C-alpha positions in Angstrom: 12.4 11.9 7.5 14.8 9.1 8.1 13.5 8.5 11.6 9.9 8.3 10.2 10.9 5.7 7.7 12.7 3.6 10.3 9.7 3.8 12.6 7.3 2.8 9.8 9.4 -0.2 9.0 9.4 -1.3 12.7 5.6 -0.9 12.7 5.4 -3.2 9.6 7.6 -5.8 11.2 5.5 -5.9 14.3 1.9 -5.7 13.0 1.7 -6.8 9.3 0.7 -10.4 8.7 -0.3 -12.7 5.9 -2.4 -15.8 6.7 -2.7 -18.7 4.2 -4.9 -21.7 4.3 -4.1 -24.5 1.9 -5.0 -28.1 1.0 -2.4 -30.5 -0.5 -3.2 -33.2 -3.0 -2.0 -36.8 -2.7 1.2 -36.3 -4.7 2.4 -33.7 -2.2 3.6 -31.4 -5.0 0.6 -29.4 -6.2 -1.9 -27.7 -4.1 -4.1 -24.6 -3.8 -4.1 -21.9 -1.2 -6.2 -19.0 0.0 -4.3 -15.9 1.3 -5.1 -12.7 3.1 -2.6 -10.0 4.1 -2.1 -6.5 5.4 0.5 -4.2 3.9 2.0 -0.8 4.7 2.3 1.4 1.6 4.5 4.5 1.0 3.3 6.9 -1.8 6.2 7.9 -4.1 6.6 10.3 -7.0 3.5 12.5 -7.6 1.4 10.8 -4.9 4.0 11.6 -2.2 3.4 15.3 -2.7 -0.1 15.0 -1.4 -0.7 11.7 0.4 0.7 10.0 3.4 1.4 6.2 4.0 -1.6 3.9 4.4 -2.5 0.3 5.2 -3.8 -2.0 2.5 -5.9 -5.2 2.6 -5.3 -8.1 0.2 -6.8 -11.5 -0.5 -5.9 -14.1 -3.1 -6.1 -17.6 -4.5 -2.9 -19.4 -5.7 -2.0 -22.6 -7.4 1.3 -23.8 -5.8 3.9 -26.2 -7.3 6.3 -27.4 -4.6 9.3 -29.2 -6.2 11.1 -31.0 -3.5 13.9 -32.2 -5.7 15.0 -28.7 -6.8 13.8 -27.0 -3.5 11.8 -24.6 -5.5 8.2 -23.3 -4.9 6.2 -21.6 -7.6 3.0 -19.8 -6.9 0.5 -18.4 -9.5 -2.9 -16.9 -8.9 -5.2 -14.0 -8.6 -4.7 -11.2 -6.0 -7.3 -8.6 -5.0 -6.4 -5.5 -3.0 -7.8 -2.3 -1.6 -6.3 0.7 0.1 -7.1 4.3 0.8 -4.4 7.1 1.0 -5.3 10.1 3.0 -4.0 13.6 2.3 -1.2 15.0 4.4 -3.4 18.0 5.3 -7.0 19.2 4.9 -5.7 22.1 2.8 -2.3 22.4 1.1 -0.8 25.7 0.1 1.5 26.6 -2.8 3.3 29.8 -3.8 1.9 31.7 -6.8 3.7 35.1 -6.3 6.1 36.2 -3.7 3.2 37.5 -1.6 0.4 35.3 -2.9 -0.6 31.7 -2.2 -3.0 29.2 -3.7 -4.9 26.4 -2.0 -5.4 22.7 -3.0 -7.9 20.4 -1.3 -7.8 16.7 -1.9 -10.2 13.8 -1.1 -8.9 10.4 0.0 -7.3 8.4 -2.8 -9.1 5.0 -3.1 -7.4 2.2 -5.0 -8.9 -1.2 -5.8 -6.7 -3.7 -7.7 -7.1 -7.1 -9.4 -3.8 -8.7 -10.5 -2.2 -11.9 -11.7 0.3 -12.9 -9.1 3.4 -15.0 -9.5 6.0 -15.8 -6.9 9.0 -18.0 -7.0 10.8 -19.2 -3.8 14.2 -20.7 -4.1 15.0 -22.6 -0.9 18.4 -23.1 0.8 17.9 -25.2 3.9 15.4 -23.2 6.0 15.9 -20.0 4.1 14.4 -19.0 0.8 14.8 -16.1 -1.6 11.5 -14.8 -3.1 11.2 -13.1 -6.5 8.0 -12.3 -8.5 5.4 -9.7 -9.1 1.9 -8.7 -10.0 0.4 -7.3 -13.2 -3.3 -6.3 -13.7 -5.8 -3.5 -13.4 -6.3 -0.9 -10.7 -9.4 1.3 -10.3 -8.7 4.7 -8.6 -11.1 7.3 -7.3 -10.3 10.8 -6.0 -11.3 14.5 -6.2 -9.4 17.7 -5.8 -9.9 21.5 -6.0 -7.2 24.0 -6.7 -7.7 27.8 -6.3 -5.4 30.8 -6.7 -5.5 34.3 -8.3 -5.1 32.7 -11.8 -7.2 29.6 -11.9 -10.1 27.8 -10.2 -10.1 24.1 -11.3 -11.2 20.8 -9.9 -11.8 17.2 -10.7 -13.8 14.2 -9.4 -12.5 11.2 -11.2 -12.6 7.4 -11.4 -10.1 5.8 -13.7 -8.7 2.4 -14.7 -4.9 2.0 -14.7 -2.4 -0.7 -15.4 -0.5 -1.8 -12.3 2.9 -3.5 -12.5 4.5 -4.6 -9.2 7.8 -6.5 -9.1 8.7 -7.9 -5.6 11.6 -9.5 -3.8 11.7 -11.0 -0.3 13.2 -13.5 2.1 11.4 -16.6 3.4 12.3 -18.6 6.5 10.8 -22.1 7.1 10.5 -23.0 10.8 9.2 -26.5 10.0 7.1 -28.2 7.4 3.9 -26.5 8.5 5.0 -22.9 9.4 7.1 -20.3 7.6 7.5 -16.5 7.6 8.5 -14.0 4.9 9.6 -10.4 4.6 8.6 -8.9 1.2 9.3 -5.5 -0.5 7.2 -4.5 -3.5 7.3 -1.5 -5.9 3.8 -0.7 -7.4 3.8 1.3 -10.6 0.5 2.8 -11.8 0.4 3.6 -15.5 -2.3 5.3 -17.6 -2.7 7.5 -20.7 -4.6 10.8 -20.6 -5.1 13.7 -22.9 -5.3 16.1 -19.9 -2.6 18.8 -19.6 0.0 18.4 -17.0 -0.7 20.1 -13.7 2.1 20.0 -11.0 -0.5 20.2 -8.2 -2.6 17.2 -9.4 -0.8 14.0 -8.5 -2.5 11.9 -11.2 -2.7 14.2 -14.2 -0.5 14.3 -17.4 -0.3 13.0 -20.9 1.5 9.8 -19.8 1.1 9.1 -16.1 3.3 6.9 -14.1 3.5 7.1 -10.3 3.0 4.6 -7.6 3.8 3.4 -4.1 6.2 1.2 -2.3 4.9 -1.7 -0.1 6.4 -3.7 2.7 4.9 -6.6 4.5 5.8 -9.5 6.8 3.8 -12.7 6.5 3.5 -16.2 7.7 2.0 -19.3 6.2 0.9 -22.7 7.6 
């Protein structure tokens, strides 16, 4: 498992990117930017039982305050994202009795999010430390079917969830027009449901909190 994680991180460092186009006003302190990015996302908690890592696409619009005197950059805006986790296998098996097994079949897990994004970069010479996060709404869609000697249940569901995503990272400025960043982000999906808890359903329970961990490398100019 450790080798897989290391390999995934290397893939992220090589292929993930974030492109930003911006226009600066006459004061040189406030400007707006459009952004687009690709992230690599690791399911955790309940989602990790069923789904494997997946790429995500993101686009956003930010208002940026660049304070030269304090060497601090503040970004606030709207971020839209979409990703689709695929199940680890077409059919998953679980033990019911010592000599009996049940089956669980899952569709892809689609997630579309719209969040308020805030990011603060504290600059030290060419390096900068990033802290911030996102909060907003995520729409998820999935279906699953579980069958064994005791039960035959299934669900096809589209739900809205609260998404809360703190982030940290490191920024490096090559010159005034080009910089690169490495960002790590934890994404928590929260919702309330009256459904009974089912161990084999990754998104079911009275109070549901689960999520995924994202890594991305980006550049801006």
